[in-house]
N, C-alpha and C positions, 0 to 999 in steps of 0.2 A: 337869232335862230335862222338857219338856212332853210329855205323852201326848196325841196328836191323835185327836179323835173326829169330826172333820168328815167328812161322808158322801163328799164328793168325794175327799178324801185317802185314806180307807179304800178306796174303789173303785179308786184308782190302784194298789193293792197286792193286788188280789183275784184276779189271774190270773197263771199262768206258762205255760211252753211245753207243759204236759201236756194242755191243753184243758179242764181243770177250772177252776171259779171258786168261791172261798170268800171272803167279805168279813170281815175281822177286826173285832173290837170296838174296838180301838185301834191306833194306829201310833206306834212310837218311832223317832226318827231321831237317834241319838247321834253325837257326833263325838269321843268319847274312851272309853278303857277304864274310867275312873272312873264315867262315866254308866252304862255297861253293868253294872258291878259293883253300883251302887246299885239299878238297875232289877231285876236278878235277885234280889238280897237281899230287896227288898220283895215281889217276885212270889212268891218261895218262901215267905215268911212268910204271904202271903195265899192261896197255892194257885192263883195266876193263871197260866194257860198263856202261854208265850212261844215263838214260832217265828221262827227267823232267816231272813233273806233277803238275797241279794246282788243279782245281776242278774236273778233270777227266770227263769232259762233251764231250770229243772228240767223234765224230761219225765215225772216221776212224781208231781207234786203236792207235792214235799217243801218247797217254798218259799212255800206259801200256807196259810192257816188260817181256819177259820170261828169261832174262839173265842179270847178273850184278846188278847194283844199280838202284832202283827207287828213284829219287830225288824229294821228295815232298816239295813244296814251301809254303804250307798252313800256316806255322807259321810266315811267313814274311808279316805281315798285317798292317804295319804302313802307315798311311797317313802323310807323312813327313811335307808337307807344301802346303798351298793353297794361291796363290798370285792373288788377284783380279786385281791389277795394270797390271800384264802381262797376266792375264787370263790363268794361268797354275796351275797344281797341280803336286807335286812330291810324288810318292807312291812306295811302295814295291810290288813285283809281286804277293804276296798271297792275296792281297786285293780283296774281292769279288766285282764285278762290281756293283751289286745292292746296296751294303753297301756304296760304294763310291758315288753313285748317291744320296742316301738318305742324306749323310753328306753334299754334295755340295748344295742340294736343299734348305737347311736352309738359305743359302745366295743368293738364286735366281740364282744359277749357275748349269750347267749340263755338262755331258760328252756325246757327241752325239751318238757314236755307241751303238746299242741296241740289241745284240743277244738275241734270245728268252730265252736262259738259263741264263740271266744276274744275277738272284738271286743265281745261283750256280757256275758260271764260274768266274775265276780270271782275274785280269788285265794282268798278265804274260801270261796266256793261250790265252787271246784275242790278245795280241801282237804276240805271236808265230804263231797263225793261221790267223792273219789279219782279225779278226772276223768282221762281219757286222750285219745285221738285217734289220727289216722292214724300218727303217728310213734312211737306207743307200741311199735310192732313193734321198733324199734331201742332206744328210750330208756326204755321202761317208763312206767307210770302215775305220777300225782302223788306217791304215797307215797314212792318212793325218792328224790325230789328235795326232800323236806322235812327240814331239818336240826334245826330247833327251833321250838317253839310257845309262845306265851303264851295261856292259856285261862282264861276266867272260868267257874267251875262254877255250877251252879244255885243254890247257897247264897250266891253272891257271892264265894267264895274264889277268889283268883288263883293258878294254878299255872304254873310255867315248866318246860318239858320239853325236853331235848336228846337227840338220837339218839346212842346209844353207837357208838363206832368199834371196839369190841372184835371180834376175830375168833373168840374163844372165851369162853363164859360158861355156867356150869352152876348159877348161883344161882337157886333157886326155879323156879316154873312158867314155861314158855316165854312164855306170853302176858303175864306180868307184867314181863318183863325190859326192855321198851321201851314205857313208858306212852304215849309220843307216838303210837304206832300205835292206841291206843284211840280217838283223836279223828279220825284221818284216815279218811274213809269212814263216819263215824258219823251223817251227815246231820242234824247239829245236835241230836241227842238226848242227848248227854253233856256238852256244854259249848259255849261260844261262843269261837271263835278271835278274838283281838284283835290279834295280831301273829304274823308267821311269818318264819322265816329259811329262805331257799330256796337250794338248790345250783344253780349256773349252769354253763353250758358255753361253750366257745369256738365261735363261729359257724364253720361249715365254709367253706373258701375257695371251694369250687365245689359246686353241686348240679345234677344233671340230672334232670328229670322226663320220664317217658315215658307216653303214653297208648297202650295197645296193644289194638286191636280184635280181636274173634273172631267167627266165624260162629255160635257156639253158647255157651251158658252153661257147658256141660260142659267145653268146651275151655279156657275162661277159668279155671275152677276147677282144672283139671289143671295149667295153667301156674303157678298160685299155688304148688302143691306143688313143682313142679320148681324154681321160683325160690327158694323158701325153703330147699331142700336143696342148691342149687348151691354150689360152692366158689369160683366165679370172679366172683360178684356179691355185693354187700352192701346189700340194700335197707333203707331206713329206714321204708318203708311199702309195703304191698301191698293196694291198695284195689280191691274188686270192684264193678262196676255191672251188675246184671241188665238185661234188655231194657227194662223200664219205667223204671228209673232212668237208663239211658243216654239215653232220649228226653228226659227232663227236663234232664239235664246238657247235652245239645247246645243246648237252648234258651237257655242262659246265654252262648253264645259266638257270635262273628261268623262262625264256620265251622259253621253249624248243619247243613250237608249232609255234614259229614265222615263218612267210613266208613258210608255209607248202608246197606250190606248187613250191617252188624254187628248181632249179637244180644246182645253183652256187651262189656265193656271191663275191663281191669285197668290201674290207674294205679300207678306206682311212682316212687320217687325214690332216687337213689344219690349218695353223696358222693365216690365214687372217680372220678378224672379219666379213667381209661382203661377204663370199664366198658361203653360203648355197644355195641361189637361183640359182647360176650358176651351182653348182653341181647337183642340182635336174633337171635342164634343160638338162644337158648332159646325165643324167641317163635316162630320159624319151626319149631322142633322140635315145638311144640305146636299148630301149624296156625293161627297168627295171620295176620291180613290184613296181611302185612308191608309192603306198599306204602303202607298208610295209617297206619303208626305215626307218632305225632306227638311231637316233641321239644320240651321246654320248658327252655331253657338260661339265660336271663337272669332277673334278679330280677323284671322286669315280666312275663315269661312265666310264671314260677312263681306270681305273684299271680293271673294269669289262670287257671291250673290250679286254684288254691285256690277261686277264685270259681265255676268250673264244678262242682267237687265240692260246694261249699256250697249251690249252687242246688237240690240234691235235697232236703235236709231243709227248707230255707227254703220251697220251693214246697209241700211236703207240709204244713208248718205253716199256710200260707195257705189251702190247700184245706180243711184240717180246720176252721179257724176259721170258714169260711163256713157250716158245718153246726151250729155251737154253739147257735144259736137254736132248732133242732129237737131238741136233746139229743144231737146227734152230735159227733164230733171225730176227730182223727187218733188211731189206736190203734197204738202202736209197741212193738217188742220189741228187746231187745239181748242175747239169749241167745248162748252160744258153745259150740262142741264142739271136741274135738281136731282140729287143722287138716286132717289127712288125711281126716276124715270130713265135711268141710263140704259137698262136692257131694252126698253122700248125704242130709245133713240138709236142705239147700235143696230137693232133689227131694221129700223126704217132707213138708216144710212146704207146698209148693205142692199136693201131692196132698191133704193134709188140708183145705186151703181149698176145693179142687174138690169133694171128697166132701161138704162141708157147705154147698155153695151160696154160698160167700163169694167175692167178687171177690179175685183174687190180690193180694198185697201188692207194693209197690215194694220191691225188695231191693237193698241196697248196703252197703258198709262194709268193715270191717277183716278181710279174708279171710286175711291173713297170720297172724292170731291165731285163726283159726277163728270169727270174730265178725262176723256180718252184722247189719244192721238190717232188720226188716220193718216197713214203714209201711202200715197199712190205713187206708181212709177209711170211717168210719161216718156215714151220712147222717142217722140219727136214733137215739134211745135204744135201740130194738129191735135195730138193727144193731150197736150197741156190745155188747149182750149176746151176739149170735151170734158176733161177731168174737172176743170174749174167750173164748168156748168153744173156738174154733179155736186161739187162742193157748195155752190150757191143754192141749189135746191135743198141740200141737207141743212144748210144754215137757216133757211126759211123754216124748216121743220123744228130745228133746235130753238129758234126764237118763239115759235108757237108753244113750245113746252116751257117757256119761261127761262130760257138759257141765254148764253152769250156766244158771240162769234169768235172771241179770243179770250182764253182763260189765263195764259201765262207768257206767251211769246210776243205779245204786243201786236201792233198793226203794221208798222214799217211801211214799205212800199207795196208789197204784194197784196195786203188785205185792205188797203185804203179804199178800194172801190166798193167794199162791202160795209164800210162804216155807216153809211146812211140807212142800211137795213135795220140797225139797232138804235142808232142815235137820231133824235129828232133834229130838224133844222135849228131849233132854238139851242139845243145842246152844242151842236157843231159851231154855231155862231158865237156862243160863249167861249168856246175853246179858241176860235179865231181871234176874239177880242183879247184874250190873255196872251196869245202868241204875238199879236201886234204890239201889245204894251211892253213885253219883255224883249222882243226881237223886232224893233220897228222897221228894219230894212230887210227882214225875212231871209237872213243869211244862214241860219242854223238848220242843218239837216233837211234841206229842201226835198220834198217828196215823201217824208216820213209823216204818217198819220193824216195830215191835211194836204 
């Protein structure tokens, strides 16, 4: 396999969705596990860094590097096998998530995790970041849907790992019982996934989407709690759009004047055929603008709803990119708190921005899990510094509420400085010990997480 040093090739892999830009020394584009094995063995012997990349949709800078080899897995795109009897699919890491879902849907099958960037992100990247998405509320993140992995370690050794189906196990330390979990969410720091076996689901016969507008953000977040705790509805997602996010979402639709008096919206989907009346009753109970509730029933309508939702991060990415030349970018968070405390956390986050003279973030996301996104716009490097100070103050409040600094996008390079806010020195040292054991020369994804 040729290592490419051409400046244009290297520039093509220098940026991801984080707003950062690092140009690698070399680019590798293998099409087989054997080539990856050879590359890692040689790189380990030489102490040369190797950073994996899939679709480069990382918001934390995890899929870019300024040193060593950028290992692109985009050419490894085979869907090896789909087995309806076991409800599994074996795939290579470069398969785009959206393409996999389209292929599976022809047989009435699906893969549950649904990151917003699924049309651009790869299976390998989703595994590396333990990606989730709106429907994580019902189905959970990527981890629980990975049955087996083939991984190339930093030394070139190939290991094949399969998740245990045991209901009881007392052998050894808990973290050592399922080694497959070491690699899911490890952001390319422990090994390179070259093949994955994924658990599939039967596609539901019917899905109804509801866009429910509210006159205030507080009312919308109160509705999220009511809906999550209700016994007569079964949401597969509960997505919140604050006032700024709602304005952007409307712009993606031909009904841009819909619910003009609304200050917030909650979008939900339910797979039960008889749930609509129950949803409307709960919405009215929480003061929704009931006459403006919008129903998405057909496949085409559900695709429209997804496009409306995706317009928020897509627009913020575009706005952030316009400021890169001045050292600015989009600054995003993905913290989470216990869902009952989300309204309190959002109010506190907005107040911290106000107190520090920073323009409020566009807030949207997975409210059912207590997990919003804040998207700030920094117009230059000085604003990046000010906004990151606001983020740090917000994370301190989030942790006091029993939350986490990162719910789905990982740590990467951007959030590494905040890791000690949540993890103790003992926890960090345990991670370093595992990293040193699996990657003794420290060549894999330097700068990610640790």
